[in-house]
N, CA, C and O of each residue as an XYZ file, in Angstrom:
624
protein
N      25.791    -19.771      5.649
C      25.885    -18.559      4.645
C      24.637    -18.011      5.736
O      23.608    -18.314      6.340
N      25.684    -16.914      5.432
C      24.310    -15.222      5.502
C      25.173    -13.915      4.722
O      26.356    -13.711      4.451
N      23.879    -13.164      4.529
C      24.058    -11.552      4.205
C      23.610    -11.410      4.706
O      22.621    -12.024      5.107
N      24.476     -9.651      5.282
C      24.114     -8.866      5.967
C      23.850     -7.652      5.458
O      24.577     -7.476      4.480
N      23.025     -6.569      5.698
C      22.775     -5.171      5.072
C      22.550     -4.399      5.997
O      21.963     -4.646      7.051
N      23.042     -3.349      5.617
C      23.105     -2.471      7.157
C      22.527     -1.525      6.581
O      22.316     -1.573      5.370
N      22.116     -0.357      7.427
C      20.642      0.428      6.540
C      20.871      1.479      7.297
O      21.349      1.043      8.344
N      20.790      2.656      7.342
C      21.653      3.982      8.021
C      20.552      4.939      7.298
O      20.701      4.840      6.080
N      19.426      5.893      7.661
C      18.242      6.322      7.231
C      18.308      7.696      8.389
O      18.561      7.570      9.588
N      18.008      9.015      7.666
C      18.047      9.648      9.035
C      17.072     12.009      7.651
O      17.254     12.927      6.852
N      16.103     11.194      8.733
C      14.512     12.612      8.360
C      14.411     13.529      9.126
O      14.259     13.609     10.345
N      14.466     13.930      8.666
C      13.903     15.654      9.317
C      12.504     16.504      8.943
O      12.317     16.423      7.729
N      11.741     17.083      9.434
C      10.557     17.189      9.169
C       9.983     17.714     10.207
O      10.347     17.204     11.266
N       8.872     18.923     10.329
C       7.885     19.955     10.903
C       6.750     19.533     11.232
O       6.120     19.225     10.221
N       6.159     19.363     12.200
C       4.340     19.415     12.919
C       3.745     19.888     13.355
O       4.145     20.748     14.139
N       2.177     19.640     13.138
C       2.061     21.141     13.534
C       1.528     21.095     14.863
O       1.085     22.078     15.458
N       1.589     19.778     15.369
C       1.326     18.659     17.414
C       2.477     19.475     17.800
O       3.574     19.690     17.284
N       1.856     19.883     18.927
C       2.684     20.344     20.364
C       3.542     19.517     20.593
O       3.567     18.365     20.159
N       4.569     20.201     21.518
C       5.871     19.077     21.198
C       5.852     18.410     22.203
O       6.752     17.578     22.088
N       5.108     18.235     23.561
C       4.704     17.910     24.922
C       3.919     17.024     24.320
O       3.872     16.098     25.129
N       3.133     16.674     23.200
C       2.013     16.258     22.794
C       3.022     15.084     21.913
O       2.707     13.918     22.152
N       4.014     15.244     21.077
C       5.011     14.373     20.164
C       5.323     13.240     21.027
O       4.931     12.074     21.066
N       6.473     14.209     21.978
C       6.828     13.185     23.050
C       6.409     12.387     23.342
O       6.677     11.186     23.393
N       5.411     13.202     23.659
C       4.436     11.389     24.904
C       3.897     10.438     23.841
O       3.631      9.340     24.332
N       3.727     10.501     22.918
C       3.875      9.597     21.523
C       4.777      8.640     21.463
O       4.799      7.430     21.692
N       5.737      9.685     21.000
C       7.144      8.609     20.319
C       8.106      7.848     21.667
O       8.712      6.780     21.590
N       8.013      8.777     22.884
C       8.505      8.020     23.808
C       7.537      6.987     24.627
O       7.754      6.415     25.695
N       6.777      6.957     24.055
C       5.350      6.164     24.718
C       5.552      4.209     23.332
O       4.613      3.828     22.633
N       6.658      3.624     23.377
C       6.461      2.188     21.920
C       5.599      1.987     22.002
O       5.126      2.883     21.303
N       4.741      1.410     22.360
C       3.376      0.432     21.778
C       2.673      2.122     20.890
O       2.276      2.536     19.801
N       2.777      2.305     21.487
C       1.638      4.163     20.375
C       2.647      4.448     19.680
O       2.245      4.706     18.545
N       3.851      4.552     19.754
C       4.787      4.391     18.821
C       4.567      4.287     17.488
O       4.326      4.935     16.470
N       4.866      2.527     18.189
C       5.214      1.549     16.687
C       4.381      1.150     15.849
O       4.577      1.034     14.639
N       2.780      0.769     16.813
C       1.305      1.288     16.499
C       1.094      1.920     15.104
O       0.285      1.537     14.259
N       1.875      2.853     15.016
C       1.999      3.658     13.428
C       3.498      2.996     12.626
O       4.019      3.343     11.566
N       3.907      1.922     13.618
C       4.894      1.853     11.715
C       4.129      0.087     11.414
O       3.759     -0.845     12.128
N       4.196      0.369     10.006
C       3.471     -0.671      9.064
C       4.426     -2.092      9.382
O       5.602     -2.159      9.739
N       3.213     -3.427      9.046
C       4.337     -4.429      9.422
C       4.258     -4.969     10.411
O       3.878     -6.122     10.211
N       4.445     -4.725     11.615
C       4.556     -4.933     12.637
C       4.130     -6.161     13.495
O       3.658     -6.080     14.629
N       4.374     -7.379     12.761
C       3.630     -8.859     13.700
C       2.949     -8.313     15.032
O       1.871     -7.927     15.485
N       4.318     -8.541     15.372
C       4.317     -8.336     17.335
C       5.250     -7.943     17.540
O       6.324     -7.912     16.939
N       4.586     -7.295     19.234
C       5.621     -6.188     19.851
C       5.650     -6.410     20.967
O       4.623     -6.024     21.526
N       6.631     -7.045     21.855
C       6.887     -8.480     22.980
C       7.453     -6.466     24.051
O       7.958     -5.360     23.859
N       6.799     -7.399     25.139
C       7.863     -6.212     26.002
C       8.698     -6.909     26.870
O       8.300     -7.508     27.869
N       9.590     -6.851     26.582
C      10.681     -7.701     27.195
C      11.125     -6.992     28.710
O      12.062     -7.550     29.281
N      10.462     -5.706     29.442
C      10.793     -5.376     30.330
C      11.823     -4.562     31.102
O      11.533     -4.464     29.910
N      12.706     -3.879     31.805
C      13.262     -2.396     31.479
C      13.948     -2.130     30.195
O      15.135     -2.227     29.883
N      12.648     -1.683     29.374
C      12.624     -1.103     28.691
C      12.933     -0.924     26.957
O      13.003     -0.013     26.132
N      13.082     -2.641     27.019
C      13.534     -3.255     25.897
C      11.990     -3.738     25.493
O      11.069     -4.078     26.235
N      12.050     -3.642     24.052
C      11.002     -4.365     23.356
C      11.187     -4.991     22.178
O      11.651     -4.367     21.223
N      10.862     -6.252     22.089
C      11.429     -6.612     20.293
C       9.715     -6.499     19.727
O       8.553     -6.394     20.120
N      10.635     -6.617     18.434
C       9.661     -6.718     17.354
C      10.181     -7.810     16.461
O      11.328     -8.155     16.178
N       8.661     -8.375     16.000
C       8.721     -8.858     15.051
C       7.671     -8.614     14.225
O       6.446     -8.683     14.327
N       8.894     -8.140     12.903
C       7.785     -7.701     11.411
C       7.417     -9.136     10.968
O       7.940    -10.218     11.233
N       6.179     -8.746     10.085
C       5.504     -9.071      8.876
C       6.378    -10.244      8.150
O       7.581    -10.074      7.956
N       5.756    -11.358      7.787
C       7.199    -12.280      6.829
C       6.803    -11.341      5.444
O       5.675    -10.945      5.148
N       8.232    -11.081      4.601
C       7.597    -10.655      3.170
C       8.146    -12.294      2.308
O       8.667    -13.300      2.789
N       7.823    -12.025      1.172
C       8.073    -12.992      0.085
C       7.088    -14.222     -0.267
O       5.864    -14.098     -0.218
N       7.795    -15.524     -0.659
C       7.000    -15.758     -1.072
C       6.964    -17.634     -0.127
O       8.011    -17.993      0.411
N       5.556    -18.700     -0.060
C       5.717    -19.813      0.487
C       6.951    -19.976      1.426
O       7.451    -20.154      2.536
N       7.051    -19.731     -0.183
C       8.670    -21.028     -0.429
C       9.936    -19.981      0.288
O      10.627    -20.451      1.193
N      10.096    -18.976     -0.053
C      11.385    -18.073      0.327
C      10.878    -16.744      0.781
O      10.407    -15.829      0.106
N      11.124    -16.852      2.387
C      10.596    -15.876      3.255
C      11.411    -15.218      3.869
O      12.590    -15.566      3.917
N      10.962    -14.143      4.458
C      12.459    -13.499      5.364
C      11.315    -13.225      6.589
O      10.105    -13.439      6.512
N      11.984    -12.750      7.604
C      11.050    -12.450      8.670
C      12.142    -11.013      9.459
O      12.990    -11.515     10.198
N      12.203     -9.935      9.425
C      13.170     -9.223     10.732
C      12.206     -9.282     12.327
O      11.159     -8.827     12.788
N      13.570    -10.320     12.816
C      13.442     -9.340     14.576
C      14.331     -8.964     14.974
O      15.491     -9.125     14.593
N      13.847     -8.299     15.960
C      15.413     -7.135     16.437
C      14.675     -7.549     17.740
O      13.879     -8.438     18.043
N      15.283     -6.521     18.375
C      15.033     -6.244     19.847
C      15.843     -4.568     19.854
O      16.823     -4.271     19.172
N      15.099     -3.640     20.829
C      16.459     -2.388     21.201
C      16.045     -1.919     22.575
O      14.821     -1.827     22.483
N      16.286     -1.680     23.419
C      16.077     -0.492     24.130
C      15.920      1.033     24.270
O      16.592      1.957     23.814
N      15.022      1.009     24.901
C      14.338      2.112     24.734
C      14.422      3.299     26.086
O      13.546      3.203     26.946
N      15.288      4.188     26.204
C      14.797      5.527     26.191
C      14.768      6.709     26.251
O      15.449      7.309     25.420
N      14.007      7.473     27.211
C      13.490      8.980     26.519
C      13.739      9.385     28.125
O      13.665      8.689     29.137
N      14.268     11.676     27.818
C      14.603     12.356     28.505
C      13.497     13.488     28.182
O      13.781     14.167     27.195
N      12.870     13.657     28.520
C      11.588     14.962     28.093
C      12.176     16.632     27.845
O      11.724     17.548     27.157
N      13.608     16.519     28.910
C      14.203     17.955     29.224
C      15.049     17.961     28.181
O      15.356     19.089     27.795
N      15.497     17.102     27.633
C      16.392     17.020     26.027
C      15.744     16.780     24.942
O      16.289     16.696     23.842
N      14.275     16.619     25.190
C      13.816     16.559     23.611
C      14.139     15.023     22.759
O      14.106     14.909     21.533
N      14.362     14.229     23.459
C      14.765     13.167     23.233
C      14.159     11.842     23.796
O      13.811     11.633     24.958
N      14.079     10.574     22.206
C      13.955      9.146     22.560
C      14.764      8.740     21.739
O      14.894      9.001     20.543
N      15.835      7.466     23.045
C      17.088      6.768     21.943
C      16.837      5.389     22.074
O      16.711      4.885     23.191
N      16.728      4.551     20.752
C      16.963      2.876     21.395
C      17.607      2.324     20.789
O      17.751      2.511     19.581
N      18.405      1.148     21.728
C      19.922      0.818     21.293
C      19.549     -0.458     21.373
O      18.719     -0.948     22.139
N      20.630     -1.331     20.000
C      19.570     -2.802     19.721
C      20.359     -3.771     21.220
O      21.307     -3.374     21.897
N      19.846     -4.651     21.333
C      19.589     -5.807     22.382
C      20.049     -6.766     21.305
O      19.440     -6.765     20.236
N      21.329     -7.790     21.540
C      22.310     -8.241     20.820
C      21.477     -9.755     20.981
O      20.537     -9.889     21.765
N      21.880    -10.620     20.292
C      21.468    -12.051     20.745
C      20.179    -11.937     20.922
O      19.778    -12.723     21.779
N      18.725    -10.761     20.100
C      17.595    -11.188     19.908
C      17.305    -11.063     18.769
O      17.328     -9.909     18.340
N      16.814    -12.474     17.562
C      16.653    -12.016     16.442
C      17.550    -11.772     15.307
O      18.752    -11.863     15.554
N      17.277    -11.549     14.388
C      18.351    -11.100     13.350
C      18.759     -9.759     12.519
O      19.189     -9.430     11.413
N      18.488     -9.391     13.334
C      18.854     -7.547     12.976
C      19.370     -6.996     14.346
O      19.311     -7.563     15.438
N      20.093     -5.277     13.933
C      20.606     -4.880     15.449
C      20.143     -3.215     15.006
O      20.745     -2.452     14.250
N      18.997     -3.006     15.688
C      18.748     -1.921     14.851
C      18.659     -0.877     16.062
O      17.977     -1.191     17.037
N      19.553      0.776     16.025
C      19.147      1.456     17.011
C      18.721      2.809     16.149
O      18.479      3.021     14.961
N      18.752      3.573     17.290
C      17.904      5.036     16.244
C      17.978      5.869     17.190
O      18.432      5.607     18.304
N      17.439      7.196     16.749
C      16.857      8.325     17.714
C      15.895      9.047     17.276
O      15.458      8.783     16.156
N      15.406      9.975     17.923
C      14.107     10.816     17.936
C      14.425     11.992     18.536
O      14.474     11.989     19.766
N      14.728     13.326     17.754
C      15.380     14.751     18.409
C      13.785     15.536     17.910
O      13.327     15.688     16.777
N      13.148     15.977     19.419
C      12.182     16.852     19.414
C      12.419     18.293     19.438
O      12.641     18.644     20.597
N      12.456     19.227     18.645
C      12.355     19.852     19.181
C      10.515     21.312     18.783
O       9.855     21.605     17.786
N      10.504     21.757     20.389
C       9.793     23.219     20.565
C       9.707     24.052     19.549
O      10.120     25.189     19.777
N       9.292     23.831     18.490
C       9.197     25.551     17.844
C       8.116     26.881     18.076
O       7.946     27.954     17.496
N       7.406     26.104     19.404
C       6.122     27.136     19.842
C       4.685     27.176     19.082
O       3.586     27.027     19.616
N       4.878     27.346     18.100
C       3.535     26.629     16.967
C       3.661     25.588     16.749
O       2.617     25.051     16.375
N       5.204     24.447     16.841
C       5.498     23.418     15.672
C       6.603     22.915     16.179
O       7.702     23.279     16.597
N       5.928     21.897     16.000
C       7.395     20.846     16.556
C       8.074     20.214     15.183
O       7.533     19.650     14.233
N       9.624     20.558     15.471
C      10.780     19.855     14.616
C      11.344     18.232     14.856
O      10.854     17.604     15.794
N      11.861     17.907     14.421
C      11.809     16.042     14.136
C      13.162     16.005     13.449
O      13.535     16.388     12.340
N      13.739     15.452     14.410
C      15.131     15.177     13.295
C      14.971     12.896     13.679
O      15.090     12.373     14.787
N      14.801     12.439     12.855
C      14.885     10.866     12.916
C      15.911     10.104     12.471
O      16.126     10.119     11.259
N      16.924      9.123     13.511
C      17.881      8.733     12.333
C      17.869      7.556     12.853
O      17.960      7.408     14.071
N      17.726      6.273     11.788
C      18.210      4.694     12.070
C      19.178      4.281     11.484
O      19.560      4.587     10.354
N      19.550      3.689     12.091
C      20.800      3.069     12.133
C      20.509      0.817     12.156
O      20.352      0.162     13.186
N      20.530      0.396     11.100
C      20.249     -1.180     11.962
C      20.969     -1.978     10.961
O      21.183     -1.398      9.897
N      21.523     -3.579     11.114
C      22.504     -4.034     10.775
C      21.634     -5.752     10.324
O      21.748     -6.545     11.259
N      21.107     -6.144      9.490
C      20.060     -7.065      8.885
C      20.625     -8.016      8.806
O      21.757     -7.770      8.390
N      20.361     -9.788      9.108
C      21.315    -10.450      8.260
C      20.900    -11.618      8.040
O      20.554    -12.423      8.905
N      20.907    -11.788      6.859
C      19.715    -13.192      6.340
C      20.735    -13.923      5.947
O      21.909    -13.599      5.769
N      19.950    -15.409      5.767
C      20.056    -16.652      5.974
C      20.244    -16.982      4.427
O      19.885    -18.073      3.985
N      20.853    -15.947      3.569
C      21.205    -16.360      2.776
C      22.845    -16.815      1.757
O      23.830    -17.268      2.341
N      22.834    -16.708      1.068
C      24.313    -17.509      0.375
C      24.656    -15.695      0.051
O      23.874    -14.745      0.006
N      25.664    -15.740     -0.073
C      27.065    -14.386     -0.218
C      26.745    -14.055     -1.181
O      26.309    -12.905     -1.226
N      26.784    -14.913     -2.551
C      26.309    -14.339     -3.914
C      24.999    -13.591     -4.115
O      24.546    -13.432     -5.248
N      24.251    -13.030     -2.790
C      22.954    -12.763     -2.970
C      22.899    -11.361     -2.852
O      22.033    -10.503     -3.026
N      24.111    -11.381     -2.494
C      24.061     -9.721     -1.447
C      24.281     -8.960     -2.475
O      24.142     -7.805     -2.075
N      24.511     -8.964     -3.426
C      24.350     -7.595     -5.210
C      22.531     -7.821     -5.567
O      22.007     -6.921     -6.223
N      21.891     -8.683     -5.244
C      20.978     -8.692     -4.789
C      19.381     -7.995     -4.235
O      18.417     -7.295     -4.548
N      20.080     -8.905     -3.074
C      19.060     -8.553     -1.737
C      19.458     -6.767     -1.335
O      18.652     -5.861     -1.127
N      20.473     -6.727     -1.329
C      20.964     -5.647     -0.504
C      19.625     -4.446     -0.754
O      18.762     -3.867     -0.096
N      20.171     -4.547     -2.276
C      19.026     -2.766     -2.435
C      17.732     -2.759     -2.106
O      17.147     -1.743     -1.729
N      17.035     -4.241     -2.267
C      15.676     -4.391     -2.312
C      15.252     -4.432     -0.215
O      14.453     -3.887      0.547
N      16.099     -5.182     -0.147
C      15.945     -5.211      1.550
C      16.039     -3.292      2.133
O      15.217     -2.873      2.948
N      16.986     -2.506      1.631
C      17.224     -1.067      1.965
C      15.866     -0.800      1.745
O      15.150     -0.487      2.696
N      15.257     -0.920      0.165
C      14.493     -0.349     -0.139
C      12.721     -0.554      0.196
O      11.876      0.113     -0.401
N      12.399     -1.530      1.186
C      11.803     -1.782      1.722
C      11.786     -1.431      2.739
O      10.874     -0.647      3.000
N      12.633     -1.752      3.724
C      12.780     -0.542      4.829
C      12.540      0.388      4.657
O      11.387      0.703      4.949
N      13.736      1.777      3.892
C      13.000      2.166      3.425
C      11.704      2.844      3.099
O      11.741      4.050      3.342
N      10.771      2.484      2.703
C       9.309      2.439      2.240
C       8.395      2.078      4.002
O       7.286      2.502      4.328
N       9.208      1.312      4.721
C       8.852      1.649      5.588
C       8.842      2.392      6.315
O       7.695      2.602      6.708
N       9.502      2.932      6.733
C       9.711      4.035      7.203
C       9.302      4.989      6.655
O       9.045      5.680      7.641
N       8.978      5.702      5.643
C       8.444      6.810      5.098
C       7.056      6.593      5.508
O       6.136      7.370      5.765
N       7.165      5.290      5.496
C       5.078      4.978      5.836
C       4.807      5.811      6.869
O       4.173      6.858      6.992
N       5.740      4.756      7.933
C       5.874      5.459      9.520
C       5.694      6.997      9.938
O       4.976      7.543     10.776
N       6.729      7.525      8.925
C       6.794      8.867      9.064
C       5.200      9.742      8.655
O       4.871     10.897      8.927
N       4.521      8.771      7.987
C       3.946      9.371      6.586
C       2.197      9.604      8.082
O       1.440     10.564      8.231
N       2.249      8.175      8.863
C       1.075      8.173      9.543
C       1.408      8.903     10.636
O       0.345      9.320     11.096
N       2.148      9.211     11.175
C       2.614      9.904     12.828
C       2.235     11.805     12.303
O       1.836     12.691     13.059
N       2.601     11.946     10.498
C       2.527     13.218     10.505
C       1.022     13.320     10.144
O       0.538     14.390      9.777
N       0.527     12.546     10.220
C      -1.331     12.350     10.351
C      -1.817     12.985     11.552
O      -2.399     13.995     11.948
N      -1.231     11.764     11.991
C      -1.386     11.992     13.526
C      -1.563     13.168     14.195
O      -2.462     13.645     14.887
N      -0.431     13.535     13.799
C       0.260     15.110     14.476
C      -0.679     15.489     13.516
O      -1.094     14.367     13.226
N      -1.233     16.157     12.903
C      -1.946     17.342     12.296
C      -1.558     17.553     11.074
O      -2.411     18.214     10.481
N      -0.233     17.171     10.117
C       0.118     17.606      8.962
C       1.515     18.588      9.304
O       1.733     19.350     10.246
N       2.348     18.216      8.110
C       3.414     19.153      8.214
C       3.269     20.588      7.875
O       2.455     21.222      7.202
N       4.616     20.977      8.750
C       4.086     22.816      8.724
C       5.046     23.546      7.204
O       4.920     24.734      6.907
């Protein structure tokens, strides 16, 4: 028995850093992931793919750990960093993208994340668990963005 939770998040922000510096950090997966909270382990699977293992959440008796892999590609000319889920790794499928736009004196960013997390829980738990999981994931992404804003010298 499993519960599947879908995640769909979108963010727009503008930071003070130069677009080239922003792209350099966001296209460097280990550097970018270092700003994401509660990552327990990042493993380079080769060919642009990385496996992320998040810290376990819950109690000693009942806990959940999200594990997934994504294949990353970046295009400096287009100002994009895109990641697509790697099926068959872990308990989640996570994809998304960064769109980086040079505004000369600032850099505009658009972040889109789509995910599907499968948890080993009875279907009856979905109504209770889904909102908690969605909320926790959103808090992690909010903290990630706050960490990046700080790194990039603040928001415009």
